[in-house]
Every structure is written in C-alpha cells, then in structure tokens.
N, C-alpha and C positions, 0 to 999 in steps of 0.2 A: 504493500500500500504506500509506504513511504517513498519508494522509488518511482511509483506511478505519479505521486503528487509532485515530486521534484521534477520529473519529466514534463508534467503539465505546466509547472511554474516556468521552466525554461522556455517552453513553447510560447507561453503568454508573454514573457519578457522579449522574446524574439519578435513577436507580433508588434509589440509596442515600439521596439527599436526600429523595425522596418517602416512603420507608419511615421515615426518621428523623422527619420532620415529622408524619407520620400518627400515629406512636407517641406523640410528644409531645402532639399535640392530644388524643388519647384519654386520655393519662395526666393531663392537666390537670383532667379531669373525674372522676378516680378518686382515692380516698384512698390514700396510699402506706403501705407497711408498714415497720416498724422491728423489727429483731431485737436484743433485749438478751440478751447472754450473760454471766452473772454467775459469779464464782469460787465454787468449793466450799470455799474456805479458811474455817474457822470464825472466824478473826480478823476477817473482814469481814462475817460473817453478820448482826451486829446492824444494820448499815446496809443490807445487801442485801435482807433480808426485807421491810421496810416500803417499800423503793424500788419494788417492783413496783406497788403501788397508786398511788404518786405518778406513775410513768411512764405508767400506763394512764389516769390522770386527765388528765395533760397531753395525751396523745394524743386522748382523746375531746373535749377542749375545743378542739383545734387541727386536727382533721380528718385524723388518721392513726391507724393501728392499731399496737398494740404486741404482739409475741410475746415473752414473757419465759421464759427457761430458765437452768438452771445446768448444762446438758448441752452441753459443747463439741463433742460428736460431731455436732451439728446444723450445724456450720460445714463445709459441703460446697459444691462448685461448683454442684451442682444445686439445693440448697435456697436458696443465696444469690441465685439468680435471682429469687426472690420479694420481695426487699427492696431498698430504696433506701439504707438506713442500717444499719450495725451499731454497737451500743453495747457496748463492752468494759468491763463494770462490774467493776472490781477483778480482772478476769481477766488474769493475767500470761502472758507469752509461753510460759513453761515449763510451763504447765498445758494447752497444746495439743500435739497430735501434729504431726509434720512435715506430714502430709497436711492437717490442719486449718489449719496455718500457710500452706501453699501455697494453699488455697482462699481464705483471707482476703486473701492477697497478690494473687491474681487479682482479687478483688472491688474492692480499693482501686485497683489499677492500671488498672481499667476506668473510673475516675473516680467511683465510687460513694462514699457518705459513711461516714466512720468517726469515732467519738468514743471516746477512751480516758479512763477515769476512774480517778484515783488509782493503784491498784496495777497498772494497765495500764502504768505507767511504771517498773516494776521491770526495768530493762534491765541487762545485764551477764552475763558467763560464770560469775560466782560462784554462780549458782543451779543450774547443771547440771554433770554430770560431764564429764571430758575426752573421753569417747567420743561424747557427744551433739553433733551438729552445731549450731552456734550460728546463730541467725537474724539475720545481719548486716543484712539488708534492713530488718527491723523496727526495729533500733536507728537506722539511717539515717533511716527515716521518722519516728521519734520526735524526731529532731533531732541524732542523733550523740552523745548523752550517755549516761553510765553512772550508774545509781543508786548512791549511796554510803551514805546513812544518813538518819535523821530524829531530831529531838529528841522529848521527851515531848509528849503532847497538851496544847495550850495555845491560848489565844486570841491571834490576831494580826490584822494588817490587810492586806487585798488592795488594791493600787492599780491602777486601770484605766489602761492606757497608751494604748490605741487606742479612744477613745470613739465613733469613726465607724464601727467595724466592726459588721456586723449582729448578731453574737453579744453585743456589749458595750453597744450603744446604749441599752438599757433598764435598765442598771445604774447605780448612783451612782458618782461619781468614785472613791470608796473605800468599803470596808465591812469590818467585823470578821467573823472566822470562827474556829471552834474546830476545829483540825486537827493533823496530825502534821508538816506543812511539809517534805515530801520535799526532800532535797538530792541534788545530782548532782556529778560530778567536775569539771564546768565549766558555764558558761552556754551554752545552746543558741542564743543570739541570732544568731550568725553564720550559722546554718543554717535559721532559722525566722522567722516573723513574730510577735513578742511582743504579746499582748493585755493581759496583766496580770502584775504582779510581787508578790512578798511583801516587805513592809516589815520588814526584819530588825531594825529598831530597836523594833518593836512586840511582840516576843517574844524568847525566848532560843534562838538557833540552836545546833545541836550543833557545826557547823563552818561559820561564815558564808561564803556564796558571794559576797557583795558585790552583784553583779548576779544577782538570783534570780527569773527568770521562773517563773510558776506555771501560766499558761494561754497556749497558743500554737497557731498553725496552721502547717502546712508547705506553702507554695505549690507545691512541686514535685509534690504528690500531690493536687491539685484540691480535694478536700473532706475534709480531715483536721484534727482538732483534739484536742489533749491538754489535759485539765483535771486539774491535780495535786491539787486539794482534793477532799474528799468521804469521808474515812475514817470519821468518826463518825456515829452515827445522828442526831445533832442536825442534820445537813445536810438531812434529810428535811423538817423543819419550818422551815427557813430560807428565807424568801421570795426572797432573792437567788440562792440555789442553784437554786430552782425556775425562776426567770427565765433563769438561765444555761443550764440543761439544755434548757429549751424552745427557746430561741433557737439553741442549738447544733444541735439536731435539725433545726429548720426550715432553718438555713443549710446543713447538710451534705446535706440532701435536695434543695436547689435545684440548678438546672442551671448549668454553667459557660458564660458567654457566649461564643459563637463558638468553642467548643472544637474541633469537627471541622475547621473552616476553619483555625484556628490551628495545630492539629497537622499538617494537610496542608501548609500553607505552610512550617512549620518543617522538615518532612521534605524537601520539594522544594527548599528553599533551602539545605540543608546541603551542605558540601563533600564529605561522604561519607555514603551511606545504605545500611544493610544491609537487604535485602529478604528476610526469612525468612518462613516460613509462620506466620501468626497463628492458624491452626486447630490443627494438631498434626502430629507426625511419628510414623509407625508404627516401632516399635523395629527391625524386621528389613527394612524397605524402604529404598530409596535416600533419602539425606538430604542436601540441599544448600541453599544460599542464594545470592542474587545480591548483589554489592557494587557499588553505583553511585558513581562518583567523578568530580569535575570535572577532575582531573589523572590522568595515567597513573601508577599506583602502582608503586613499585620491585618488581623481579622476586621479591625475597625477602620480600615483605610477609606477615606472619603474621596468622592469625585465631585466636581462642580461643573455646572453648565453655565457658561459665561457669555454675555452679549459681546460679540466680536468687535463691535464699534465702540462701545462705551466701557468695556471691561468690567461691567457690573454683574455680580452673581445673580442668576435668576432661578436656579434650582440646584439642589445638592442631594446626594445619596451615598450609600455605602456599597463598595465593590463586593461582588460575590467572592467566596474563598477561591484562591488560585489553585488551578489544577495543571498537571502536565498532560500533554497530548503526544503520545509516542509517534503518531503518524506525521506530526508537524515537526517541532523542534524539541526533542525529549529533555533538553537541558533547561528549557524555559517554562515559565508559569503563565497561565492565562486566566484573567478575571473578567467579569462582565460588569459593565456600567449600564444600568437600566434606567431610562428616563421616559418611558411610554406615557406616564401621567402628565407630562408637560406638553401643552398644546399651542402655546403662543407662537405665531409666525415671526420669523426674524432670521438673523444671521448670527451664528453661535460657534463656540468651540468648547471642547471639554478639557478640564484641567485636573491633574492629579499632582499632589505634592508628596515628595519622598526625600528624606535626608536633607531638608532645607532647600531642595531644588524644586522648581516648578516645571512640569512637563505638560505640553499642550498638544491637542490634536490639530489637524488642519481645520480651517473654518468650513462650515457647512450651512445650508439653508434648511429651515423648517417652514413649510407653507402648505396651503391647501393644494393637493394634487401636485406637489413639488417635483416628484420623481418624473412624472409624465412631462412636465414643462421642460425639464432638463434632458431627459432621455430621448425625446423625439428629435430635438436639434442634434443631439450627439449621434443618433442613428443616421441622420442625414449626412453628418460630417464623416461618419465611418465609410459610407459608400463613395463620398467624394475622395477620400484617401485611398480607397480600394482602386478607384479609377487612376489615381496618380501612380500607384504601385504597378498597375498594368502598363502604364506608359514607360515605366522604368524596367519592364521585362519580367516582373514577378507575376506568375500565372495563378498561384493559389496561396492563400494565407490561412492560418489557423484561427478559427473562431472559438473563443472561450466563454464558458458560462460557469460561474462559481469555481474558477480555477480548475475546471475539468474540460479537456478538449472534446468537443461534441461532434464536429464535422469539419470538412474542408470546403471552403467557398470557392467555386470556380469563377474566374473573372472573364 
C-alpha cells in the first residue's frame, strides 16, 4: 500500500510539474499584463492623470500591456487572474472594500507582483472608524509600520542603498526628488529589505525618523515593493522615476527561482504542518484539516481559526489525539482540527502553537457553494493547460483524485 501511495504521489507531482513548466514556457512567449488601480482622491489627481500615458508608454517599450483604472471594484479574484502585477497608484487600503482587500491579498499570497506607490503607504487605524475591520495583513506586508505625517512638499535626496538589486541597478547612487517625504512611526528595516532611504539632512522633516527608508521590498511576500515617493506631478517627467517604475514592474513580474520546490521543502521539513484545503470550504458542509507533526502533540493542544485579513481569532478547538498512519509516513503523527460548526463566510487560516512557535496553514475561503465557485474555473484552467501540454508534445497526463491515479486522459 505504501509503495502504491508513493507511486501515486510521484505521478501527481509529475503532473503538477508538467503543467507548471508548460504554462511557463507558453507565458515566456506572451506579453504579460499589469493592472494599475489609481485612487479617486483629488489630492493625487494631478499626478495620477498624466501617469496613465507614462505607464502605457513604459509598457509598450518593454513588452507588457497596461490596464489603467480608478475603479477599485475591478480588484476581484476572477479579474486578477488576468494579471501578473498590480500597481496600487496612491490607492490607500481604506479606499477598498473588504472583498477587494481579500482579492488583492489572495493575489499577493499566490506570489504575484505588487507595487505600492506613495499613498498606498497610508497605513494605520486613524483612517477608519472603530466598527470597520482593520486590514492587519496589509500593514504587515507593508513592513509593520504606521503612517504618521509628512512635511511640506520640498526637494530632497534619495540615497540608493542596494545598488545590486534589479529595481535599483539602473539608478544613480543618489538623486534629488520633489516630494512630501512620508514619515512613519518607526523604520520598517527590521521587517523588510531596504533599497533606498531619504537623506533627512537634504530637506526639512516634520519629525525626523533618523533611519528613513523610502523604497523597500518585503521578502516574505515574493514580489512586493513599496515606493514612498511619487506624490507630485513632477514625478511624471523625472527620468529617475520612470526608470524606477519600469524596473519595479519588470522585477515584480519575474518568477521566483525554485519557488515551488522551496515551498514544498519548507513544508515537508517543518516540525508541524497544517494541511487545510487550499481550494475552499462550503459554509454548511463538514470542515476539517489535518495537522502533521514530528512529535506527539499534548492531548490539550488547541487550534485557532483566524481571519486572514485582520488576524482576529474567530473560532478555536482542540486537536484530536495524534495517530501514526503506517501507509503514509510511519514516523509522523496526524491530528484532526474540526471546525464544521463554524459557518461565517470569509477568508481564514488555521493556527497551531507549539514550543513558543506559531504554525499556520495556507489561507482559504469559507463561503456558500465555495468549492463549486473555485473548482469550475480550475477545471476550465486544467483543460487549457492540457491543450498547452499537447502543443509541447505531451500526449497523455495522469489525472489524480485523492492522491490515487484513476485514469489517463488522452489529448
């Protein structure tokens, strides 16, 4: 039985790899698409309006297409499937509905590209009322900092800190810029990779930060970059800003080297792994997940169901007693997290704490008929990928159901 299971797993992994490589091979020959979603705030209109022509010009010169909008309702799971990169042009988190926030979070969590420009960094609860759920995930992605204030528009100097990074390599070591110089409650440096900083001696800050990053990436989210400058319309004619935006788009659209293998290795090598459905759960159907651990967990080990956007606990329970399954991995223990009684629709993750460490599942959706909503588009995608495999000379692929090879599909 064990050998049959291992063979099935290998076949399943081969299928996934074939589909992945076929898709990538096809994608390399196709221009990618970028969705630019700009704020409707009139305070940034002077920069936003001419930026459309700039971004479309950058796209036409560098082999990608730009869809430009000021309508945040286009941020949906279905629509974002068409894009490799989302540019949040002055669009603040509080200008998006929770459903739009959730769709963007899905997009970024899948390893897609995100660029936040200037007002995209307006983090903090000061912008919303007490009844509105705060998007804690977004603040963590930005770098865990809260926007505080900015001085008057003035010319200052940007110092490039990492000149080896793809986004910065075509820029000078320093350059002047006319901007508002956003300030935050602290430096994000401990949570991000800083690419460039503001030289606070070159202008008059409102409240000096000392260490004042202005452009940074967050390696925890694959292809994410925040660019704090860009408030004024002068940015549109600044050649350094054009280079910065161009290279940021090209970098965020690029693939992460060995991402799938690295993610798989990290998961399999972890002391504890939560195996939840990455598709979805129907609200009124049974809902559970498997917790795999290298050691037998204490009998009272708790799990929590956490809102993936706000990080708030919405449900908790006790794991079942761990057992060994000889046909799987005889050295590991498997426990069950049951949350069938929870019915609220939303975007969640499961969390288990052990030995002072927190282990989380991938995020997933709970909704009415959620599996059908996700599975039908996925089935369509499967046959699209099957067609691509056929183009690359693969005549049959293994179809798997519950890790058991069931048949061969002739193409």
